C-alpha positions, 0 to 999 in steps of 0.5 A: 046469170045476172048480178042482180040475181047474184045479189038477191036478198038475203045475200049480204044484208044491206048491200044486197038491197043497195045493189039490187038495181044493177043491170044484167051482166051478159054471159062471158065468152070465157068459161073461167069468168062464168065459173067465177061468177057462179062461185061468187053467187054461191058464196054470197048466198051464205054470207052476211055483211060483217059487223063489229061483232066479227073479230076481224071487223071489231074496230071497223064499223060499217055503219056509215056505209049503210046510211047511203044508197049506191048506184051502179055506173051505167056510163063512164064519165068522158074525161080528157087527158088534161083531167087526169094530168095531175096524177100522171107519172113522168116515169111510166111509159105504160098506163091503163086508165079506168074511170069509175071502174070502166076501162078508158082506152082513149086515156091509156097507153098500153104496152106495145104489141109483142112481149109484155102484156098490159091491157084490159081483160077482153084484149088479154083473153084473146091472146093469153087465154090459157094463162089467164084461165089458169090464174084468174081467181085462183089467189083470192079466195072468197071464203067468208070475204063478202067484198071479194065475193061482190067483186067476183060477182060483178067481174067483167073487166080487169087490168091484166099484166103478163111479164114474160120470162127473163124480161125486166121492165125498166119503167113502171106500169101505172094503173090509174083508177079515177072516181068521178061520180057520186054514190057510184060503186065500182069493182076494179080487178087487177091481175099481174103474172110475172113469169120466171126471172122477170122484173116489174114495178107496178103502181096501183093508184086510186084517185078522185078528181077535184070535183069528186073530192067531196063525193060519197062513193064506194070502190071495191078492188081485188088484186091478184099477183103471181110471182114465178120462180126468181121473179121480182115485183115491186108493188106501189099501192096508193089510196088517195080517194075523196074524203067522203069515199069508201074504199075496201080492197083485197090483195092476194099474192103468191111468191114463187121459189127465190122470188122477191115481192116488195110492197109500199102501200099508202092510205091517205084518202077516204072516210073509211078504208080497209086493205086486206093483204095476203102473201104466201111465200114459197121456198127461199122467197122474200118479201118486204111490206111497208105501209103508211096511213095518214089520217085526220078529221074522222077518217078510219083506215084499217089494214089487215095483213097475213104473211104466210111462210109456207116453205122453208128459207123464206124471209119477210120484213114489215113496217106499218106506220100510222099517223092520226090527227083529229078524231081519226081512227087507225087499225093495223092487224098483222099476222105472220104464219110459219107453217110446219116444215118452213124451217130457217124462216126469218121474219120481222114485223113492226107497227109504229103509230103516232097520235097527234090528238087526244081524240085520235085512236090506234088499235094495233095487233101484231100476231105470230103463229109458228109451227116450226122450230128453226126460225127467227121471228120478231114483232113489236108495236109502239103508240105514242105522241111526238117526242118532247125532247126532239120538239124542244131541240128544234124549238131551241134551233129557232123553229116555232112550236107548230113548225117543230111538230109539222117537221117531226110529223112529216119526217115520221111518215116520209120514211115510208114514202122514200121507199117508193122507187118512182120519183114522179110519184114520190114527189106527188105524195111528198107534196100531199103530205107536206100540205096535210101536215102543214109543213113547208118544203 
């Protein structure tokens, strides 16, 4: 089956035309991959591109995406180690690098043989076929999700992590996705399997080289994470694409009994970005989700999340912050579902938003859907400007008006960055935020 066939008109309106020149995909040696492609082909045949008339997209207009023509990546750029050095993490002993969606083994540091698996999909399939075929594509359902279906239709490779039972990785694993080409489209895929009692920190990092910072390209990732019973995953997701990029991502997480999932997600780049997170919690499972969107100019960042308490005794906490300057537009739609029988659920959700300009805009919609009666669930949202009394206090201590504004803006966002448990990454992001807010260290 070819991906050109999978994307034939009238599948997804505009993108069907844009990607019609995609080269043929050779049949995969793995039945599961071929089956997923077939499912995606069927789904795309019944789907159309979302518009502002669709409830889930009513604040996110994809018209800027439609004005461009994207081309498939025929050959990845040949980068040297010094090209990616500014993004490498001193704390990470294991690193996988994908350049324009293509695995770059010469830039990667895979896990040693035996034990933990951190490698590309073809290599992982050779040794863990049964586990991967049982989980690949199981968490991220296609439904009416055009972009997840597009990703699956182009599925060839993926970053694969398998952490064995009761293994605790002390150092983080760094997945680095580098964009280098204008008008390129890529569909990264990640799969993390954390077996019972294991522990791992994953950094999922999307960047653009300096020469690509002003280029338009489309990146369409899908990440699937499976936590077995009593496992612990800390997931740091950083989107710092070029300022003209389009980034539309999906992440699906299954959290087993008494397991713990922690996510810190940052959106700092791209002219238009969207991140859709879906977390399903088992009995006694916990999750903590923190997010920050730092926007300026005419950027748009849209975050949709759904935390699904499917079993009793689960707990979840979510804090999402947006800082919008210029004519930027931030969107947050956060849903918490408590299923029938999910008694003794404890959930809290907060959306806090800071407007730095009269032209900036924030749309926030926290939601609760509760079908059990013995629960504790709260949610709330605030949208405002910098506090006048706090500004006055800092100015009374000798700071200029602009310095006081910059300091308070940095402090508002730094609360989220401080929750990243990777010191070298935290430092990189702090420096970027200081630069974007105009603050001084």
